[in-house]
Each structure stands twice: as C-alpha cells, then as structure tokens.
C-alpha positions in Angstrom: -88.7 72.9 138.2 -89.8 70.7 141.1 -89.2 72.1 144.6 -86.3 70.2 146.2 -88.0 69.9 149.6 -91.2 68.6 148.0 -89.2 66.1 146.0 -87.3 64.9 149.1 -90.6 64.7 151.1 -92.2 62.6 148.4 -89.1 60.2 148.6 -89.4 60.1 152.3 -93.0 59.1 152.1 -91.7 56.2 150.0 -89.3 55.1 152.7 -86.2 57.2 152.0 -86.3 59.2 155.3 -82.7 60.4 154.9 -83.6 62.6 152.0 -85.2 65.0 154.5 -82.1 65.4 156.6 -80.8 68.5 154.7 -83.9 70.3 156.0 -84.5 68.6 159.3 -82.1 67.9 162.2 -83.9 64.6 162.7 -86.7 62.8 161.0 -89.7 62.0 163.1 -90.6 58.5 162.0 -94.0 58.6 163.8 -95.0 61.8 162.0 -93.9 60.4 158.6 -95.9 57.3 159.3 -99.1 59.4 159.6 -98.4 61.0 156.2 -97.5 57.7 154.6 -100.8 56.1 155.8 -102.8 59.0 154.6 -101.1 59.0 151.2 -101.4 55.2 150.9 -105.1 55.4 151.7 -105.7 58.1 149.1 -104.0 56.0 146.4 -105.9 52.9 147.4 -109.2 54.9 147.4 -108.4 56.2 143.9 -107.8 52.6 142.6 -111.1 51.5 144.2 -112.9 54.3 142.3 -111.1 53.4 139.0 -111.6 49.7 139.3 -115.0 49.2 141.0 -115.8 45.9 139.2 -112.5 44.3 140.4 -113.3 45.4 143.9 -116.8 44.0 143.7 -115.5 40.6 142.5 -112.8 40.2 145.2 -114.3 42.1 148.1 -113.2 45.4 149.8 -110.6 43.8 152.1 -108.9 41.8 149.4 -108.8 44.8 147.0 -107.5 47.2 149.6 -104.6 44.9 150.5 -103.8 44.4 146.8 -104.1 48.1 146.2 -101.7 49.0 149.0 -99.1 46.5 147.7 -99.5 47.9 144.2 -99.2 51.6 145.2 -96.0 51.0 147.2 -94.4 49.6 144.0 -96.1 52.0 141.6 -96.4 55.5 143.0 -98.3 58.0 140.8 -96.3 59.8 138.2 -98.3 63.0 138.6 -100.8 64.7 141.0 -104.0 63.7 139.0 -105.2 60.4 140.5 -107.8 60.0 137.7 -104.8 59.1 135.5 -103.4 56.6 138.0 -103.6 52.8 137.7 -102.7 52.3 134.1 -100.4 49.5 135.1 -102.8 47.9 137.5 -104.4 45.3 135.0 -100.9 44.1 133.9 -99.8 43.9 137.6 -102.9 41.9 138.6 -102.0 39.3 135.9 -98.7 38.7 137.8 -100.1 39.1 141.4 -99.7 35.8 143.2 -103.0 35.9 145.2 -104.9 36.5 141.9 -103.4 33.4 140.2 -106.7 31.5 140.7 -108.8 34.5 139.4 -107.7 34.7 135.7 -110.7 37.0 134.9 -109.4 39.8 137.2 -106.8 41.3 134.8 -109.2 41.5 131.8 -112.0 42.8 134.0 -109.5 45.5 135.2 -108.7 46.4 131.6 -112.4 47.0 131.0 -112.7 49.1 134.1 -109.7 51.1 133.0 -111.2 51.6 129.5 -114.5 52.8 131.0 -112.6 55.6 132.7 -110.8 56.4 129.5 -114.1 56.5 127.6 -115.6 58.7 130.3 -112.7 61.2 130.1 -112.1 61.1 126.4 -112.2 64.3 124.3 -115.7 65.3 123.1 -116.5 65.2 119.4 -119.6 65.3 117.2 -121.4 62.1 116.6 -122.1 61.0 113.1 -125.8 60.3 112.3 -127.6 58.7 109.4 -128.5 62.1 107.8 -124.8 62.9 107.5 -124.5 60.1 104.9 -127.4 61.3 102.8 -126.4 61.9 99.2 -123.0 60.1 99.5 -122.6 57.7 96.6 -121.9 54.1 97.6 -118.6 54.0 95.8 -117.4 57.2 97.4 -118.5 56.0 100.8 -116.5 52.8 100.5 -113.4 54.8 99.5 -113.8 57.0 102.6 -112.6 56.4 106.2 -115.2 56.1 108.9 -113.5 57.8 112.0 -114.4 56.3 115.4 -115.6 58.7 118.1 -112.6 59.5 120.4 -114.2 57.7 123.3 -114.5 54.3 121.6 -112.5 51.5 123.1 -112.7 48.1 121.4 -112.0 44.7 122.9 -111.9 41.1 121.5 -111.4 38.5 124.2 -110.9 34.7 123.8 -112.8 34.3 127.1 -116.0 35.6 128.6 -114.5 38.6 130.3 -117.1 41.0 128.9 -120.0 38.9 130.4 -118.4 38.9 133.8 -117.6 42.6 133.6 -121.2 43.5 132.5 -122.8 41.4 135.2 -120.8 43.1 137.9 -120.6 46.7 136.7 -123.3 48.6 138.6 -124.7 50.5 135.6 -124.9 47.4 133.4 -125.7 44.6 135.8 -128.2 41.9 134.8 -129.6 38.9 136.6 -127.7 36.5 134.4 -125.1 34.5 136.1 -121.8 34.8 134.1 -119.5 31.9 133.6 -115.7 32.1 133.0 -115.4 30.1 129.8 -113.3 29.9 126.7 -115.7 31.6 124.4 -114.8 34.6 122.2 -116.6 37.8 123.1 -116.1 41.3 121.7 -117.2 44.6 123.3 -117.2 48.3 122.5 -117.1 51.0 125.2 -118.0 54.5 124.1 -119.6 57.7 125.4 -122.9 59.2 124.1 -124.5 62.2 125.7 -122.0 62.0 128.6 -122.9 58.5 129.4 -120.5 55.5 128.8 -122.3 52.8 126.9 -121.3 49.2 126.4 -122.2 47.3 123.2 -121.6 43.6 122.6 -120.2 43.1 119.1 -120.8 40.4 116.7 -117.7 39.0 115.0 -118.6 41.0 111.8 -119.1 44.2 113.8 -115.8 43.7 115.5 -113.9 43.3 112.3 -115.5 46.3 110.6 -114.8 48.5 113.6 -111.3 47.2 114.1 -110.6 47.9 110.4 -111.8 51.5 110.9 -109.7 51.9 114.0 -106.6 50.8 112.0 -107.2 53.4 109.3 -108.7 51.2 106.6 -111.2 52.6 104.2 -114.8 51.6 104.9 -114.6 49.3 101.9 -111.6 47.5 103.2 -113.1 47.2 106.6 -116.3 45.9 105.0 -114.3 43.2 103.3 -112.9 42.0 106.6 -116.4 41.8 108.0 -117.8 40.0 105.0 -114.8 37.6 104.9 -116.0 36.3 108.3 -119.7 36.3 107.4 -120.5 35.7 103.7 -123.9 37.1 102.8 -123.6 39.8 105.5 -126.2 42.6 105.3 -123.5 45.2 105.4 -125.8 48.2 105.1 -127.8 47.1 108.1 -124.7 46.4 110.1 -123.1 49.8 109.4 -126.4 51.6 110.0 -126.7 50.0 113.4 -123.2 51.1 114.4 -123.9 54.6 113.2 -127.1 54.8 115.1 -125.3 53.6 118.2 -123.0 56.6 118.0 -119.7 54.9 117.4 -118.5 57.2 114.6 -117.7 60.9 114.6 -117.3 61.6 110.9 -116.7 60.2 107.4 -113.5 61.3 105.8 -114.3 61.6 102.1 -111.8 62.0 99.3 -111.3 65.5 97.8 -113.6 64.9 94.8 
C-alpha cells in the first residue's frame, strides 16, 4: 500500500501543495520548487534518452521545452523511467509547435520501438538447420513465431528513411526526404544488438501474417498475392537468416 506522505508529496510536486499540510505546519514553496525542478529535469532527461532521434531532429532546446510540457501533463505511472514516454508519440502528433514537422510523431514511434526491442524478453533464434527435414506441406501448415523483440512498421510516408538517417547507430550519408512513399521496417534484437531491416512489400506481408497468427502457408499467400512469381523459399530463408523468428510451431503429427 502506498505511503500516504509519499503520495501527498508526489501530488505536491505536481502543484497540489495543500496535500502536504497534514504533515507540515506550512509548505515551503521555495523548497518544493527545487524538488519540482529536479524531478522535471529527470523526466525530461529520461525522454531525451528514450527519443534521441526526435531530439536530434528538433535540437536540444526545442526538445527540452516540449519534454517539460509533456511531463507536466503526463507524470510517470511508476518509478521505472525506462517505461516512461509511451504516450509521447501520440502527444507529439497533437503538439502545436510540431504541426509543421509531421515526421516527428512516426519517428518517435520508431524510437519507442527501438527501446521495446532492446528490453524485450530473450528467446532462441530460429536458424536454417532447425528446418532441416521438415516437409514442405508440414512447414506451410505450421506457424512461424516471431522473436519477442520484433517490431513491425508499415508507413505511407518515408518515416523509416528519416529515422535511419538520424539514428546514431544506423546513420548514412544519404539525405532523407519526407515524401508520400510507402516504406516498411522491422526492428529486432540479435546478440543483444537492435537491428533495423528495411522490408519489401512481400516481406512485410509475410511477417505481418505471421504476427497475426496465420500459418506460414497463409502468410505466404498474402506475400505472393502482392508479388506473383515470388521466390518464396529465398524470401523466407532471408528472414530466417536475419534472425526474425524464434521457432516453428508444427502440428502434433
């Protein structure tokens, strides 16, 4: 059960000074301001660590001002700041000063997903030898289970290009352009490193089908429906080699 004083102190940090009066004869506004500033800075620093690409795009000062506004309206639900900021991408989409920066919210979604992939549960990675001896018909009836770290995105605009060009570990010399052009991306973790893989439309459809619980055969039909003549074996092999799957759920036969 939460300590009543700690609960009241947390509310006072949010501006409800009177909540502390049962414990104090008078509330020292100056002392509370020091605590408030410290807490606000800590939350803003946490957001900067969780959304480094957004900060790079807008600059430290712009980001810090936005983060302080966000944190006042969205205090953490718990003590672990690694879990903070889940609402930040949605909030950015409605933030007035970001109105002329439509790529910020989707870039924030990718930053958030990077953190989720980084912290996701560990699991074995399926490799090509794991499929040796599995008949084609039985494989198509099975479900290919994605690794727990996999996060899939399919954008109508070039958000992945902008994110990749400005994320420190993926940066390239290419100059990204915000354009209405579909792009799909997978984020996932291999050997404790978060990887980013651009996806073709067929790869996206197959992986999305697997994510939704379709059998590999059903997911393959989705991919082939977009690209007749698709070399399905080569496509699936490439995704397996990349480390996107954890296991194949075969029937009981």
